[in-house]
N, C-alpha and C positions, 0 to 999 in steps of 0.2 A: 805509162803508173809514173815514171819521172816526170813527168808531164805535172803532174798533181804534187808530184814531190818539189818540185819547180815553186808551183803556186804558192805552197803551204811555206817554203820557206822566204818567199816572197812579202805573204802577208806577214809572218812573225818580223821580218826586218824593218817593214812599215811601222810597226806596233810598237820595237823598239826603238825607233825616229819621232815619233808621235808622245810629245806633252802627255798627261795627265792632267785634264781642268774641266769645269765645267762645258768649256767652248768647243772640247774634242770629244767628249763624253760620245755626242752620238755617233762622230765617226769612228769611234774607238770599239763599240756596241758593235758596227756594221761589221767592221774586221773580225770581228771575232764570232760573229756569223757563219759569217763567210769561212773564217777555218773551223767551225764544227762540223758545215758540212763537206767542206773537203776532205775531214779526218773519217767523218763517216762514208763518203766513197772509196776513200783507201781502206777502211778495212771491213767493206763487203761490197766489192768491186760488182760490175753487172757481170749477168751471166751466170753466178751462182755457182751451184754444183763444187768440183772438185774433189781432189783422191780422199782414201778411207781416214786421212789426218796423221800417217805415219806414224802409229803406236801411238799419239797424240788425246785418242777417243779411249775413257777408261769410264764402265761404268758404275754409277755413282750406289754407292753402299753406306750402314750406318745411318745413324742419327745426324752426322754434323761431318762436312765435308773441308778440309785445311789443305790450303796448297803452298808450298815452300816454294819464294820470289827470290828470286838475289841474283847478285853476278857470278859468274862463275868462278869455282875455286871457294866458296865462302865457307864450304861445312855443311850442305844440305844434305848429300848422299851417305855424312857419317850421321847427323843427328836422325835423320828417319832409320837407320842401321842401328842406331840405338835406341829408339824410342819403340820400334815397332818390331825391331828383329828381321828384318826385311833386306838382304841385299842390293844392295844400289851400288855400283862400280866405283870406289872412291881411287883417286890418285892424285898425286902433286900436283899435275899443269890440268889449264884451263879446259872446258867444256866434255869434261867426263859423261857425262848424263847427255844423252844427247833424246831420249825419249822418255815419258812420263812411268815414274813407278811408283804403284800404289802401294799401301801399306796400314797397316788398320791397328787399332790401341783400342783397349776398353778401362774407362775410368768412370768410376761412381755410378756406374750402372750405364752410362752412355757409351756406344760404337761409333769410334770418331775416324775418319777416313782419311788418310794421308796420303799428299802425293809429293812426288818432288818434282817438282818440272826443273826441264833443262835451263840452262842457265842463260840468264837475259842479257843483251847487251844494248848498251847506249844508241838510239833509234829502231828499238824495238817496234813501236808503234807504227815507224815507218816502213816496216816490212823487211827490215834489217834480220840479217840470222833467222833463228822461228821462232821471232819475237812474236807476230801476229798468231799462231798455233799455242805460243805456250802463255801469253796472254787469254786467248779464249777459253782455254782451260781455265786458267785463273776465274774469270767472270760468272763459272757455277759454283764457285766456292763458298762456303759459308764465313768463311775466316781464312787471313792470308798472313801468312809469317813472313815477314822481310826478313833474309839473315843477311847479316851483314860482320865481313871479318874488323873486329873490335880494332885492329892496329892499322887498316886504312880511314882517310877521312871519310867523316861523315855526308861527305857531298854525295858520295854513291845514293845516298838514303832518298839526296833531292832527285836524284838521277832515275831512280829507281819507279818514285811517285809520281815524277812528270812523265815517265811515260806509261806507267798504270791510268793516271791521269788523262795520256792523250787516248786513252781506247776505251774508256767512258767508266772507268771506276772511282769511285768515289772513295776512299779511305777516312774513315772515324769520323764519316762526318752522315746524317740526317736531310733525307729529301728537304728540298723548299719550301717553304710555306709559303707558295703561290698558287692561286687558282688560277687557273688558263681553260678558257672556254670558247671555243670557234663559231661562229654565228653564220648565217647566208648574208645577213646585211646590219646594217647600224653603225658600221664604223667603228672605229677602238675605244671601247672604255676601259677606263683604268680608275682603279680605285686603292687607295693607300690609306691602311688602318694608322701607319705612324710615319715622321717625317722618311722622305728617302734623298741622301747625301747623293748617289748616282742616277736613279731611273727616274725621267719623268717624262710625259706624253710622247714628247717629240723624238727621244731616245727610243722608246716603246715601241713608235710608227716602226720607226728606221730601222730595226733588229727583224720587226716583222715584217716589214716589206720585203725582206732578203730571203725568208719562204714563201714570198706573195700571198701573203695573208694580210687581209686589209678590214675583216673583220674581226672583233674577240673582244670576249670580257675577262680582263685582268683583274685578280684584286692578292694586291700584295700587303701582307699581313706582318713584316717585319722588313729592317729596313735593310733590302733585298741589289743583288751587284748583277751586272747584265749576262757576268757567267751564269747566276743561278737563274735569269729568266730563259737563256736558250740553252740550257740544260731540261728543264722543263718543256720547252717548246720540243723539241728532239726529244726527250719520252725514251729514249734507252738506254741511261745511266745506271748502275748499278751502284749501291751503294751497302758496302761492304768492311765490315770492323779487321782492324788491323794490327796485329803485336808484331814489332820490331826484336829480333833478335840479335845480341851483341853478342858473337859467337868467341872462342880463344881469349876469355879471360883469364886464362892460366899465364898471359903473356902480357897483364900490365897490371900494376900497382892497385894497393890496397885505394888510396886517394884514389886514383883514377878510377876506381870501380864503383865508389861513395858517389862521384858526380854524374856518372851514366846511369847511376839508379835514379838519379832526377829527373830524367829525359821522360816526359809522359808515354804513354802506352809500349816503354823500352823493360825486355828481362834478359838482364845480362846470362850467356851460360856460356859452360865447354861442355861442348858435345863429346871430343876426345876422353874427357874426362869423369864426364856425366854429372857436372859440376851446378844445381840448381834448377835441377829437373823438376822438382817438386814443386815451385813458385813458375815453373813455366805451365806446368798440367791444372795449377788452380787456377791458374787465368785460363786458359783455353775450356775449361771445364763448363759443358755445356748445362746447364744446369736445370734437370726435370723440371717443368711447369708444371706435370700433373701427374700422377702415380695411380697405379692401382694399386693394393695393399701387398703385392708382392714386390716389396721393395729390392731384391735381385735383381728386378726384370721394370724397369722404370718406364713410363713411355715419356720421350724426350720431343720438347719440343721447339719450336726455334723462339729466338726471344722476344724479337717482333710480333710472335703469332703464338699468342698463348691464351685463347676462347675456348669455351666447352666445344664451339665449334669445329676450332683446329683441333682439339683433341678427337670428336669422334673421326675427324678426315686422316687423321694420324692411324688411328686401327682401320677402319677401313671405310673406301668413300661414301658407300650405299647406308651407312649407320645415321648419317645427318638428314637423309631424305626419309627416316622411320625414327628419327626420335621425339620424344616427348616431353621428357621435361629431366635433371641430371641430379642427383643428391650429392653434396660435395662436402668432405669433411677437410677442416685445414684453415690456416691463416686467411684465406680468400673471401670467410663466410662469418658470421654473428652466431648462428644457431649451429649447430652439430648434430646432425647434418643438419643441411638446408635445400630446399627444393630450388633451381634453379635455370636459366634458360641456355640460349644457344650462345648469347654475347655474353655470359659472366667470364669475367676475367678469372684466368686462377693462378695462385700462388705457388713457389717450390712446396713440396711435398705433401702436396693437394692428395686426397684420395675421392675419384669420383665411381660413381657407379650410374649408368647411362640407364633408364628407363626406356623403353623404345614404343611406337601404337602397336595394340595390338591385332 
């Protein structure tokens, strides 16, 4: 393990020393590819297996799962206790929560599972503390709460993001619009839809050679970076929406609060005093993209899986196989009702009736 960490440290030091320009783009791309491979090896060491997870394995329930991630003693346990009425041991010293503590809230018909994860520390992605287990659970979440102490520097935000990025999580990002296809022969074929500032054929070939790939078709549909290409090649990145919770706002001034409100994806709160919880719940509300006439018990879908087929699969996997067509009432159709197929995209508060083959 230490050998891998030494190699990672060596590559990061070399990257820091290397000036970033057109001449060094290929070399930096190669270093980034090596770094990504080492991080993958660190995350999934050879041999597999392992123990039961020491309390980290929690069954997934409800329509969405939210993980609370943050440094120790920033108020994660207090927030979970207040939101869900779950007792997660709270104390005024660091590292109180040692295992994953689950809770559940119901909001606008959506059942949302909350996970209070143990506090992570700098170096978590490299296996320090229980960082690996914590971030592994975070990868299974639908949404991440990064809980920060408003009194401590916002450098904590960057440190946590760095730890999560190192573990393959991409926060508030969409997957790179890059088409990548391996083939048996024909060399590397690079197509660019827009001018590229970082990637050219030589840089792409250098990165691919690190993965021992010499035949591939690649299409760049936007101005992509070498990091984007490596993410696509690795194929194990998780793209998760994230909300930053700045806790303990009862200890700052109104003027400071106004500044905090301007930070993107940020909600200032006080877990202890239950301040601004309405704003928080509106932010995390997973909108029902398809609903049955019973509005008290909606069918809740993930925001990027909102087709009629996704709706069928949420009800039961076998429904999709027996599907004939669907009747939809709502804003996603022009006529009420309208006959649609599996690919139809549903809107919030649509009413759907499934007609099965006889």
